C-alpha positions as CSV (number, residue, x, y, z in Angstrom):
1,M,15.3,0.5,4.0
2,S,17.8,1.7,6.5
3,D,16.6,2.4,10.1
4,H,18.5,5.6,9.9
5,L,16.5,6.8,6.9
6,R,13.2,5.6,8.5
7,V,14.0,7.9,11.5
8,V,14.4,10.9,9.1
9,Y,11.1,10.2,7.5
10,A,9.5,9.9,10.9
11,E,11.0,13.2,12.1
12,V,9.9,15.1,9.0
13,L,6.4,13.6,9.0
14,E,6.1,13.9,12.8
15,R,5.0,10.3,13.1
16,P,6.4,7.4,15.2
17,T,8.9,5.2,13.3
18,H,6.7,2.1,13.6
19,E,4.2,3.9,11.3
20,I,6.9,4.3,8.6
21,D,6.5,1.1,6.7
22,D,8.4,0.1,3.6
23,D,5.3,0.0,1.5
24,V,3.5,3.1,2.7
25,D,3.5,6.1,0.4
26,F,5.0,9.4,1.7
27,F,1.9,11.3,0.8
28,E,-0.4,8.7,2.5
29,L,1.5,9.4,5.7
30,G,0.7,13.1,5.5
31,G,3.6,14.3,3.3
32,N,3.4,17.2,0.9
33,S,5.8,19.1,-1.3
34,L,7.1,21.3,1.5
35,L,7.8,18.3,3.7
36,A,9.5,16.5,0.7
37,T,11.8,19.5,0.5
38,R,12.5,19.3,4.2
39,L,13.2,15.5,3.8
40,V,15.7,16.1,1.0
41,N,17.5,18.8,3.0
42,R,17.6,16.6,6.1
43,V,19.0,13.6,4.3
44,R,21.6,15.8,2.8
45,A,22.6,17.3,6.2
46,R,22.4,14.1,8.2
47,F,24.1,11.7,5.7
48,G,26.2,14.0,3.7
49,V,24.6,12.7,0.5
50,S,23.7,15.2,-2.1
51,V,20.3,14.3,-3.5
52,A,18.1,16.3,-5.8
53,M,14.4,16.7,-5.3
54,R,13.7,14.8,-8.5
55,D,15.5,11.8,-7.0
56,F,12.7,11.6,-4.4
57,W,9.9,13.1,-6.4
58,G,9.8,10.6,-9.2
59,S,9.4,7.8,-6.6
60,F,6.7,9.4,-4.3
61,G,3.6,7.4,-4.9
62,G,5.3,4.1,-5.8
63,G,8.5,2.1,-6.1
64,V,12.1,2.9,-5.7
65,R,14.1,5.1,-7.8
66,R,17.9,5.2,-7.6
67,G,19.2,8.7,-6.8
68,G,21.9,10.4,-8.7
69,G,24.9,12.1,-7.1
70,A,26.3,9.9,-4.5
71,G,24.3,7.0,-5.7
72,G,22.1,6.9,-2.6
73,Q,18.8,5.0,-2.7
74,C,15.8,7.3,-2.2
75,A,12.2,6.4,-2.2
76,G,8.7,7.8,-1.6
77,R,8.0,4.2,-0.6
78,L,10.7,2.9,1.6
79,G,10.7,-0.7,0.4
80,A,12.4,-2.6,-2.3
81,A,16.1,-2.5,-2.2
């Protein structure tokens, strides 16, 4: 997991980056569907990567799912490259 992406997760979840662990679920950290939308939009704005909500959604709650579009790696859980 990129430190840059970890920062985005921390911003959206309003948590310190040290709490954003590769194996911790987005929802366990306080995430919800509205925050997931915010996360997708922020990733798109910050990194210029077009990702669909489904690229994140299928992975929230476990594992890594490869995103479409620019081929970015998106995950509800940050680990597993």
